[in-house]
C-alpha positions as CSV (number, residue, x, y, z in Angstrom):
1,M,0.0,0.0,0.0
2,D,1.4,3.4,-1.0
3,R,1.5,6.2,1.5
4,P,-1.6,8.4,1.1
5,I,-1.2,12.0,0.0
6,F,-1.9,14.6,2.7
7,S,-4.6,17.2,2.1
8,S,-2.9,20.2,3.7
9,I,0.0,21.5,5.8
10,R,-0.5,23.1,9.1
11,K,2.3,25.3,10.7
12,I,2.6,24.7,14.5
13,K,5.1,26.2,17.0
14,D,6.1,24.2,20.1
15,P,9.1,24.2,22.5
16,F,11.3,22.6,19.7
17,G,10.5,25.4,17.2
18,Y,8.2,25.7,14.1
19,H,7.0,22.6,12.3
20,K,5.1,21.9,9.1
21,V,2.6,19.2,10.0
22,R,0.8,17.1,7.4
23,V,-3.0,16.8,7.7
24,Y,-5.0,13.9,6.4
25,N,-8.7,14.0,5.9
26,D,-9.5,10.3,5.9
27,E,-8.5,7.1,7.7
28,Q,-6.1,5.9,4.9
29,I,-3.0,7.1,6.7
30,I,-4.0,4.9,9.7
31,K,-4.4,1.9,7.3
32,Y,-1.0,2.7,5.8
33,I,0.7,2.5,9.2
34,L,-1.1,-0.7,10.0
35,S,0.0,-2.2,6.6
36,L,3.6,-1.6,7.6
37,R,3.1,-3.3,10.9
38,V,1.4,-6.3,9.1
39,K,4.6,-6.7,7.1
40,A,6.5,-6.5,10.3
41,Q,4.4,-9.4,11.7
42,A,5.9,-11.6,9.0
43,K,9.3,-10.8,10.5
44,R,8.0,-11.7,14.0
45,Q,8.0,-8.1,15.2
46,D,5.3,-6.9,17.6
47,S,3.9,-3.3,17.7
48,L,2.4,-1.5,20.7
49,Y,0.6,1.8,20.4
50,L,-0.9,4.1,23.0
51,V,-4.2,5.7,22.3
52,C,-4.5,8.7,24.7
53,G,-6.9,11.5,25.4
54,L,-9.4,12.9,27.9
55,E,-12.3,10.8,29.0
56,G,-15.0,10.7,26.3
57,S,-12.7,11.8,23.6
58,G,-13.3,8.6,21.6
59,K,-10.3,6.4,22.3
60,S,-12.2,3.2,22.2
61,M,-14.0,4.1,18.9
62,F,-10.6,4.9,17.4
63,T,-9.3,1.4,18.3
64,L,-12.4,-0.2,16.8
65,L,-11.7,1.7,13.5
66,A,-8.1,0.6,13.5
67,Y,-9.1,-3.0,14.2
68,H,-11.6,-2.8,11.3
69,L,-8.8,-1.5,9.0
70,Y,-6.5,-4.2,10.1
71,C,-9.1,-6.9,9.2
72,E,-9.5,-5.3,5.8
73,L,-5.8,-5.6,5.2
74,K,-5.7,-9.2,6.3
75,N,-9.1,-10.2,4.9
76,E,-10.1,-11.4,8.4
77,T,-13.4,-11.1,10.4
78,A,-13.2,-8.9,13.5
79,D,-13.9,-10.6,16.9
80,V,-15.1,-8.4,19.7
81,N,-13.2,-10.6,22.2
82,N,-10.0,-9.0,20.8
83,V,-11.3,-5.7,22.3
84,T,-10.4,-6.4,25.9
85,R,-11.7,-4.5,28.9
86,N,-8.9,-5.0,31.4
87,V,-5.4,-6.4,31.7
88,D,-6.6,-9.8,32.8
89,E,-8.7,-10.1,29.6
90,L,-5.8,-8.8,27.6
91,M,-3.4,-11.4,28.9
92,A,-5.9,-14.2,28.5
93,R,-6.5,-13.2,24.9
94,Y,-2.8,-13.1,24.1
95,A,-2.4,-16.6,25.5
96,K,-5.4,-17.9,23.4
97,L,-4.4,-16.3,20.1
98,Q,-0.8,-17.3,20.2
99,R,0.5,-15.2,17.3
100,N,-0.2,-12.5,14.6
101,A,-3.3,-10.8,15.8
102,F,-4.7,-7.3,16.6
103,I,-5.7,-6.7,20.2
104,T,-6.9,-3.6,22.0
105,L,-7.2,-2.7,25.7
106,D,-9.9,-0.3,26.9
107,E,-8.6,0.3,30.4
108,A,-4.9,0.1,31.3
109,Q,-4.7,1.6,34.8
110,E,-2.3,-1.2,35.9
111,L,0.3,0.4,33.6
112,A,0.3,3.6,35.5
113,S,3.8,4.7,36.8
114,D,2.5,5.2,40.3
115,R,1.3,1.6,40.5
116,W,4.4,-0.1,39.2
117,N,5.5,-1.5,42.6
118,E,2.4,-3.7,42.7
119,K,2.9,-7.4,42.1
120,K,0.4,-7.5,39.2
121,S,2.2,-4.7,37.4
122,K,5.5,-6.5,37.6
123,E,3.8,-9.6,36.2
124,I,2.5,-7.5,33.3
125,K,6.0,-6.3,32.4
126,E,7.4,-9.8,32.5
127,K,4.7,-11.1,30.1
128,F,5.1,-8.2,27.7
129,T,8.9,-8.8,27.7
130,I,8.7,-12.4,26.7
131,M,5.8,-12.1,24.1
132,R,7.6,-9.9,21.6
133,E,8.2,-12.5,19.0
134,R,4.5,-13.4,18.9
135,A,4.0,-10.4,16.7
136,F,0.8,-8.9,18.1
137,I,-0.3,-5.4,17.1
138,S,-1.7,-3.9,20.2
139,M,-3.5,-0.6,20.9
140,I,-3.8,0.3,24.6
141,C,-6.1,3.1,25.8
142,Y,-4.7,5.3,28.6
143,P,-5.5,8.9,29.2
144,N,-2.1,10.4,29.7
145,P,1.0,9.1,27.9
146,L,3.3,10.9,30.2
147,K,2.1,8.9,33.2
148,V,2.4,5.4,31.7
149,N,5.2,3.3,33.3
150,I,8.7,4.1,32.0
151,Y,9.1,0.5,30.5
152,F,6.1,1.0,28.2
153,R,6.8,4.7,27.6
154,E,10.4,4.3,26.5
155,D,10.9,0.7,25.5
156,R,7.7,-0.7,24.1
157,I,5.6,2.1,22.6
158,R,6.0,2.5,18.8
159,G,3.7,5.5,18.6
160,V,1.1,7.6,20.4
161,F,-2.3,8.5,18.9
162,F,-3.6,11.4,20.9
163,I,-7.4,11.7,20.3
164,K,-7.9,15.5,20.5
165,N,-11.7,15.1,20.0
166,P,-13.9,12.4,18.4
167,G,-12.7,12.1,14.8
168,C,-9.4,13.9,15.2
169,A,-6.1,12.3,16.2
170,F,-2.5,13.7,16.6
171,Y,0.2,11.1,16.0
172,Y,3.6,11.1,17.7
173,A,6.0,8.5,16.3
174,N,8.4,6.6,18.6
175,S,10.2,4.2,16.3
176,P,14.0,3.7,15.8
177,Q,13.7,5.8,12.7
178,N,11.7,8.6,14.3
179,T,12.1,9.1,18.1
180,H,9.8,12.1,18.3
181,F,7.9,10.9,21.4
182,A,11.1,9.9,23.2
183,D,12.5,13.3,22.4
184,I,9.5,15.0,24.1
185,L,10.0,12.8,27.2
186,D,13.7,13.5,27.3
187,T,13.2,17.3,27.4
188,W,9.9,17.5,29.2
189,D,11.2,18.6,32.6
190,K,13.2,21.4,30.9
191,Y,10.1,23.1,29.6
192,N,7.4,21.8,32.0
193,K,6.9,21.5,35.8
194,I,4.0,19.0,35.7
195,R,3.1,16.0,33.5
196,S,-0.2,17.5,32.3
197,L,-2.1,16.2,29.3
198,K,-3.0,19.8,28.4
199,K,0.6,20.7,28.1
200,F,1.4,17.6,26.0
201,V,-0.9,18.7,23.2
202,R,1.3,21.9,22.9
203,Y,3.8,19.7,21.1
204,S,3.6,19.4,17.4
205,P,2.6,15.9,16.2
206,D,4.1,14.1,13.2
207,F,0.7,14.3,11.5
208,I,-2.9,15.0,12.1
209,V,-5.7,12.8,10.9
210,Y,-9.4,13.4,10.6
211,Y,-11.3,10.1,10.4
212,P,-14.9,9.0,10.1
213,E,-16.9,7.6,13.0
214,Y,-16.8,3.8,13.0
215,V,-20.3,2.3,12.7
216,G,-19.6,-1.2,11.5
217,E,-20.6,-4.6,12.9
218,L,-17.8,-4.5,15.5
219,R,-19.4,-1.4,16.9
220,V,-22.7,-3.1,17.4
221,A,-21.1,-6.0,19.3
222,Y,-19.0,-3.6,21.3
223,D,-21.9,-1.4,22.3
224,K,-24.1,-4.4,23.3
225,R,-21.3,-5.8,25.5
226,K,-20.7,-2.4,27.0
227,D,-24.4,-2.0,27.8
228,E,-24.5,-5.4,29.4
229,N,-21.5,-4.5,31.6
230,I,-23.1,-1.2,32.7
231,T,-26.3,-3.1,33.7
232,K,-24.2,-5.6,35.7
233,V,-22.5,-2.7,37.6
234,L,-25.8,-0.9,38.2
235,D,-27.4,-4.2,39.4
236,R,-24.9,-4.7,42.2
237,N,-26.4,-4.5,45.7
238,V,-29.8,-3.4,44.3
239,E,-32.9,-5.0,45.7
240,Y,-35.5,-6.0,43.2
241,E,-39.2,-6.8,43.4
242,P,-39.8,-10.5,43.5
243,K,-40.3,-12.2,40.1
244,P,-44.0,-12.3,39.3
245,E,-45.7,-15.7,39.1
246,G,-45.9,-17.1,35.6
247,Y,-43.0,-15.1,34.2
248,V,-39.3,-16.1,33.6
249,T,-36.1,-14.3,32.6
250,A,-34.7,-14.5,29.1
251,S,-32.0,-16.9,30.1
252,D,-34.6,-19.2,31.8
253,A,-36.7,-19.0,28.6
254,G,-33.8,-20.2,26.6
255,R,-33.3,-23.2,28.9
256,I,-37.0,-24.1,28.9
257,M,-37.2,-24.0,25.1
258,G,-33.8,-25.6,24.6
259,V,-32.5,-22.7,22.4
260,T,-29.6,-20.3,22.5
261,P,-29.7,-16.7,23.9
262,Q,-29.4,-15.5,20.3
263,T,-32.6,-17.4,19.3
264,I,-34.4,-15.8,22.2
265,D,-33.2,-12.3,21.1
266,R,-34.5,-13.1,17.6
267,Y,-37.9,-14.2,18.9
268,L,-38.1,-10.9,20.9
269,K,-37.1,-8.8,17.8
270,K,-39.7,-10.6,15.6
271,G,-42.4,-10.2,18.2
272,I,-42.8,-14.0,18.7
273,L,-42.0,-13.4,22.4
274,H,-42.4,-10.1,24.3
275,Y,-40.8,-8.5,27.3
276,Y,-43.1,-7.4,30.2
277,P,-41.6,-4.9,32.6
278,H,-41.9,-5.5,36.3
279,G,-40.2,-2.9,38.5
280,V,-36.8,-2.2,36.9
281,R,-36.5,-5.6,35.2
282,Q,-38.1,-7.3,32.3
283,Y,-39.6,-10.8,32.0
284,I,-41.1,-13.2,29.5
285,R,-44.5,-14.7,30.0
286,K,-44.4,-18.5,30.6
287,E,-47.7,-18.8,28.8
288,D,-46.2,-17.4,25.6
289,I,-43.4,-20.0,25.8
290,D,-45.8,-22.8,26.3
291,K,-47.8,-21.8,23.2
292,I,-44.6,-21.8,21.1
293,L,-43.6,-25.3,22.4
294,L,-47.2,-26.6,21.8
295,E,-47.1,-25.3,18.2
296,K,-43.7,-27.0,17.7
297,L,-45.1,-30.3,19.1
298,K,-48.1,-30.2,16.8
299,S,-45.9,-29.5,13.8
300,F,-43.6,-32.4,14.9
301,R,-46.6,-34.8,15.2
302,H,-47.9,-33.7,11.9
303,V,-44.6,-34.5,10.2
304,V,-44.3,-37.8,12.0
305,G,-47.9,-38.7,11.0
306,N,-47.2,-38.0,7.4
307,D,-44.1,-40.1,7.4
308,A,-46.0,-43.0,8.9
309,N,-48.7,-42.8,6.2
310,I,-46.1,-42.7,3.5
311,K,-44.3,-45.7,4.9
312,K,-47.6,-47.6,5.2
313,G,-48.5,-46.8,1.6
314,V,-45.1,-48.1,0.4
315,S,-45.5,-51.4,2.3
316,D,-49.1,-51.9,0.9
């Protein structure tokens, strides 16, 4: 893949001086960077990127877009399980996939510099150290790149995508060929008294990219899982009204009918089954389930009866 042509040049002044920064108006520059890292996978080289920015800036949506572009390059289907929610999930996913995959982490608080004496943090470093040759491409979301542990900041990160706002990212390279992010770190204390994210964005990026909102199938699966997780958190230590007689939960309905949760969802969307609210929860009426099972039984008996008549006619 050829490097995309930038759409404009923006002049930016920072503590290092004046810079001419390339501006791209679509996601192709992101895809181009990923194409280079896919080639590196063939040489057993891993790649770790930080995706930073204030809360609500769109870090997770950026990683979903990047994963989608990676799958386009490799002609693969995205799996929402590769979008992990904590370090435990991340490590479990690394172990399961073995080699050459794209994985993201939504929450990386264990990588904070002020938590590095914790036992879990040291285990994380050890695992990242030994997994290099498995050639994963990883994107880790963390608000402030200046406060990530020094091992990741200086030894592992290949680049930083700072999400200035939804749909706009500043990219700071940190490769052997371009040590821009490392240079910022080396001189930070000379120009700044605190490690503030607001001060970080004063530094000129290598390029700026404006990209579209990701609305593909992976977004649907991600949002559904996120909503389920929010519900679980809100449900903790909450007292509910007792389940009404003659009603069951969706999971119980699946067990009674002998079908998967996906089938129950399909029944609900098609109006074959219905949710009935009770307090803050929703239930399915047992009577509706019995009707469906009765119709299936009748249909089964009709088929079996026809088969018997056919066999009888053959024998006659």
